[in-house]
N, CA and C of each residue as an Amber inpcrd file, in Angstrom:
protein
   276
  67.8210000  19.7130000 -62.8020000  67.3000000  18.8870000 -63.8740000
  66.0760000  19.5380000 -64.5350000  65.2440000  20.1840000 -63.6880000
  64.0550000  20.8310000 -64.2170000  64.4250000  21.9950000 -65.1290000
  65.5110000  22.6960000 -64.7790000  65.9390000  23.8270000 -65.6070000
  66.4190000  23.3520000 -66.9770000  67.1040000  22.2270000 -67.0140000
  67.6030000  21.6900000 -68.2800000  66.4350000  21.2450000 -69.1590000
  65.4670000  20.5430000 -68.5690000  64.3060000  20.1000000 -69.3340000
  63.4910000  21.2890000 -69.8380000  63.3320000  22.3140000 -68.9910000
  62.5960000  23.4990000 -69.4030000  63.3170000  24.2170000 -70.5480000
  64.6360000  24.3050000 -70.4680000  65.4150000  24.9510000 -71.5240000
  65.3100000  24.1740000 -72.8280000  65.4380000  22.8450000 -72.7680000
  65.3020000  22.0370000 -73.9770000  63.9020000  22.1590000 -74.5810000
  62.8920000  22.1380000 -73.7500000  61.5220000  22.2740000 -74.2380000
  61.3170000  23.6290000 -74.9030000  61.8110000  24.6790000 -74.2860000
  61.6770000  26.0240000 -74.8510000  62.3960000  26.1300000 -76.1900000
  63.5910000  25.5890000 -76.2830000  64.3320000  25.6260000 -77.5390000
  63.6050000  24.8460000 -78.6400000  63.0460000  23.6980000 -78.2940000
  62.3090000  22.9170000 -79.2900000  61.0630000  23.6470000 -79.7690000
  60.3750000  24.3260000 -78.8770000  59.1780000  25.0710000 -79.2660000
  59.5540000  26.2140000 -80.2010000  60.5820000  26.9780000 -79.8450000
  61.0000000  28.0910000 -80.7070000  61.5260000  27.5920000 -82.0470000
  62.2080000  26.4680000 -82.0450000  62.7020000  25.9200000 -83.3080000
  61.5330000  25.4920000 -84.1920000  60.5290000  24.8820000 -83.6220000
  59.3560000  24.4750000 -84.3890000  58.5880000  25.6640000 -84.9380000
  58.4640000  26.7070000 -84.1350000  57.7690000  27.9070000 -84.6120000
  58.5270000  28.5910000 -85.7390000  59.8340000  28.6700000 -85.6030000
  60.6070000  29.3350000 -86.6580000  60.5970000  28.5070000 -87.9400000
  60.5940000  27.1970000 -87.8280000  60.5300000  26.3440000 -89.0110000
  59.1880000  26.5250000 -89.7240000  58.1090000  26.6020000 -88.9660000
  56.7890000  26.7720000 -89.5650000  56.6750000  28.1230000 -90.2620000
  57.1930000  29.1630000 -89.6650000  57.1110000  30.4940000 -90.2740000
  57.9670000  30.5450000 -91.5310000  59.1700000  30.0270000 -91.4720000
  60.0530000  30.0630000 -92.6310000  59.5510000  29.1670000 -93.7510000
  58.9710000  28.0350000 -93.4200000  58.4910000  27.1060000 -94.4310000
  57.3490000  27.7100000 -95.2360000  56.4450000  28.3780000 -94.5760000
  55.2900000  28.9250000 -95.2640000  55.5470000  30.2250000 -95.9890000
  56.5720000  30.9660000 -95.5850000  56.7580000  32.2880000 -96.1710000
  57.9680000  32.3660000 -97.0860000  58.6380000  31.2760000 -97.3510000
  59.8230000  31.3120000 -98.2040000  59.4300000  31.5370000 -99.6470000
  60.0140000  32.5410000-100.2710000  59.7390000  32.8390000-101.6730000
  61.0720000  33.1310000-102.3480000  61.4400000  32.2950000-103.2690000
  62.7330000  32.4860000-103.9330000  62.5630000  33.3080000-105.1910000
  62.5210000  32.6940000-106.3530000  62.4300000  33.4320000-107.6110000
  61.0130000  33.5350000-108.1330000  60.0440000  32.9800000-107.4430000
  58.6710000  32.9830000-107.9510000  57.7840000  33.8440000-107.0670000
  56.5260000  33.9430000-107.4340000  55.5520000  34.7040000-106.6470000
  54.9510000  33.8660000-105.5310000  55.3600000  32.6360000-105.3800000
  54.7080000  31.7280000-104.4510000  55.6880000  31.2340000-103.4000000
  55.1400000  30.8970000-102.2580000  55.9090000  30.2230000-101.2410000
  55.8350000  28.7230000-101.4530000  56.3320000  27.9770000-100.4950000
  56.3130000  26.5240000-100.6410000  54.9060000  25.9590000-100.4800000
  54.0940000  26.5880000 -99.6700000  52.7600000  26.0590000 -99.4140000
  51.7700000  26.5130000-100.4780000  51.7950000  27.7990000-100.8270000
  50.7890000  28.3160000-101.7520000  51.2050000  28.1970000-103.2120000
  52.2210000  27.4440000-103.5190000  52.6520000  27.2490000-104.8920000
  51.9400000  26.1140000-105.5970000  51.0030000  25.4600000-104.9090000
  50.2860000  24.3320000-105.4760000  48.7890000  24.5940000-105.4690000
  48.1030000  24.0620000-106.4540000  46.6440000  24.1040000-106.4920000
  46.1480000  22.6840000-106.2360000  45.3150000  22.5560000-105.2240000
  44.7930000  21.2480000-104.8370000  43.4020000  21.0880000-105.4140000
  43.1830000  20.0620000-106.1970000  41.8940000  19.8100000-106.8400000
  41.2180000  18.6110000-106.1800000  40.7110000  18.8120000-104.9740000
  40.0690000  17.7140000-104.2660000  38.6090000  17.5430000-104.6920000
  37.8450000  18.6300000-104.6360000  36.4000000  18.5070000-104.8120000
  35.9150000  18.9840000-106.1740000  36.5750000  19.9730000-106.7650000
  36.1010000  20.5330000-108.0320000  36.9970000  20.1030000-109.1880000
  37.4020000  18.8730000-109.1710000  38.3160000  18.3690000-110.1960000
  37.5540000  17.9770000-111.4550000  38.0450000  18.4820000-112.5860000
  37.4490000  18.1320000-113.8640000  38.0790000  16.8420000-114.3860000
  37.5280000  16.3290000-115.4480000  38.0410000  15.0930000-116.0260000
  39.4320000  15.3290000-116.6150000  40.3270000  14.3830000-116.4460000
  41.7200000  14.4320000-116.9070000  42.5110000  15.5650000-116.2670000
  42.1170000  16.0030000-115.1010000  42.8490000  17.0340000-114.3790000
  43.5340000  16.3750000-113.1840000  44.8070000  16.6670000-112.9620000
  45.5050000  16.0120000-111.8520000  45.0050000  16.5130000-110.4970000
  45.2810000  15.7360000-109.4650000  44.8570000  16.0880000-108.1160000
  45.6360000  17.2940000-107.5950000  46.9270000  17.3560000-107.9120000
  47.7800000  18.4640000-107.4800000  48.4340000  19.0720000-108.7090000
  48.3490000  20.4130000-108.8260000  48.9720000  21.1170000-109.9310000
  49.9020000  22.1900000-109.3870000  50.9490000  22.4860000-110.1370000
  51.7810000  23.6360000-109.8070000  50.9940000  24.8700000-110.2110000
  50.9180000  25.8370000-109.3190000  50.0240000  26.9650000-109.5330000
  50.3790000  27.7690000-110.7760000  51.6450000  27.8770000-111.1020000
  52.0170000  28.6890000-112.2630000  51.6420000  28.0070000-113.5770000
  51.2710000  26.7470000-113.5440000  50.8780000  26.0340000-114.7640000
  49.3680000  26.0110000-114.9770000  48.5940000  26.5560000-114.0560000
  47.1450000  26.5590000-114.2160000  46.7220000  27.6540000-115.1940000
  45.5640000  27.4560000-115.7930000  45.0650000  28.4000000-116.7980000
  44.7920000  29.7730000-116.1880000  44.1770000  29.8020000-115.0170000
  43.8510000  31.0730000-114.3680000  45.1100000  31.8670000-114.0420000
  46.1240000  31.1820000-113.5820000  47.3550000  31.8770000-113.1960000
  48.1090000  32.3920000-114.4150000  48.0860000  31.6610000-115.5050000
  48.7330000  32.1430000-116.7260000  48.0200000  33.3800000-117.2550000
  46.6930000  33.4340000-117.1360000  45.9530000  34.6330000-117.5370000
  46.3190000  35.8110000-116.6420000  46.4510000  35.5780000-115.3380000
  46.8210000  36.6480000-114.4120000  48.2130000  37.1810000-114.7200000
  49.1380000  36.2840000-115.0400000  50.5040000  36.7010000-115.3620000
  50.5210000  37.5410000-116.6330000  49.7230000  37.1650000-117.6270000
  49.6480000  37.9550000-118.8570000  49.0750000  39.3450000-118.5850000
  48.0750000  39.4440000-117.7060000  47.5200000  40.7500000-117.3490000
  48.5660000  41.6040000-116.6310000  49.3620000  40.9750000-115.7720000
  50.4020000  41.7120000-115.0540000  51.4680000  42.2400000-116.0130000
  51.7570000  41.4870000-117.0790000  52.7520000  41.9330000-118.0490000
  52.2600000  43.1490000-118.8220000  50.9430000  43.2540000-119.0340000
  50.3770000  44.3640000-119.8020000  50.3010000  45.6670000-119.0080000
  50.3680000  45.5800000-117.6790000  50.2790000  46.7870000-116.8600000
  51.5480000  47.6250000-117.0230000  51.4090000  48.9380000-116.9450000
  52.6200000  49.7790000-117.0050000  53.4600000  49.5900000-115.7510000
  54.7700000  49.6400000-115.9120000  55.6590000  49.4460000-114.7670000
  55.6050000  50.6600000-113.8600000  55.6770000  50.4090000-112.5750000
  55.5990000  51.4900000-111.6070000  56.9710000  52.1580000-111.4860000
  56.9500000  53.4510000-111.3950000  58.1850000  54.2160000-111.2840000
  58.5680000  54.2950000-109.8160000  59.8270000  53.9330000-109.5070000
  60.2760000  53.9480000-108.1250000  60.9300000  55.2860000-107.8090000
  60.6620000  55.7810000-106.6410000  61.2460000  57.0560000-106.2630000
  62.6520000  56.8660000-105.6980000  63.3690000  57.9640000-105.5630000
  64.7680000  57.9050000-105.1280000  64.9140000  57.4490000-103.6820000
  63.9660000  57.8190000-102.8280000  64.0490000  57.4300000-101.4200000
  63.9340000  55.9180000-101.2890000  63.0350000  55.3490000-102.0400000
  62.8490000  53.8940000-101.9990000  64.0900000  53.1790000-102.5310000
  64.6430000  53.6690000-103.6250000  65.8570000  53.0600000-104.1600000
  67.0260000  53.1950000-103.1870000  67.1190000  54.3340000-102.4890000
  68.1820000  54.5180000-101.5080000  68.0290000  53.5300000-100.3480000
  66.7920000  53.2960000 -99.9210000  66.5570000  52.3250000 -98.8560000
  66.9770000  50.9190000 -99.3180000  66.7050000  50.5780000-100.5860000
  67.1440000  49.2900000-101.1120000  68.6600000  49.1960000-101.1370000
  69.3190000  50.2930000-101.4450000  70.7860000  50.2910000-101.4580000
  71.3360000  50.0400000-100.0680000  70.7230000  50.6620000 -99.0580000
  71.1900000  50.4640000 -97.6880000  70.9530000  49.0460000 -97.2010000
  69.8760000  48.4260000 -97.6570000  69.5490000  47.0580000 -97.2520000
  70.2270000  46.0130000 -98.1050000  71.0200000  46.4310000 -99.1020000
  71.6810000  45.5160000-100.0600000  70.6620000  44.6520000-100.7850000
  69.5760000  45.2790000-101.2060000  68.5110000  44.5920000-101.9510000
  68.5480000  45.0530000-103.3930000  68.4230000  44.1190000-104.3140000
  68.3920000  44.4620000-105.7390000  66.9560000  44.8280000-106.0920000
  66.7700000  46.0540000-106.5340000  65.4380000  46.5270000-106.9090000
  65.3460000  46.5700000-108.4150000  64.3830000  45.8620000-108.9720000
  64.1920000  45.8880000-110.4190000  62.7220000  45.9410000-110.7450000
């Protein structure tokens, strides 16, 4: 009985750890994960500003995105592209 309880406890701990890691680091089509995709305005909130904002809609982030668009694109070397091909990753 102790072995079964220990096994169930171990599985629950590993499942909780993997959920926490995946939840915080998931990034689909944006630059943000699920946790860092929001700006929380608890203490430095200005008038008519919501408590929670989507980070890509904030003024600072839109300025950063515009600066990133102005930078020259980095040239990828053949070794890096070959590694992407082996990993079945789309490099753009």
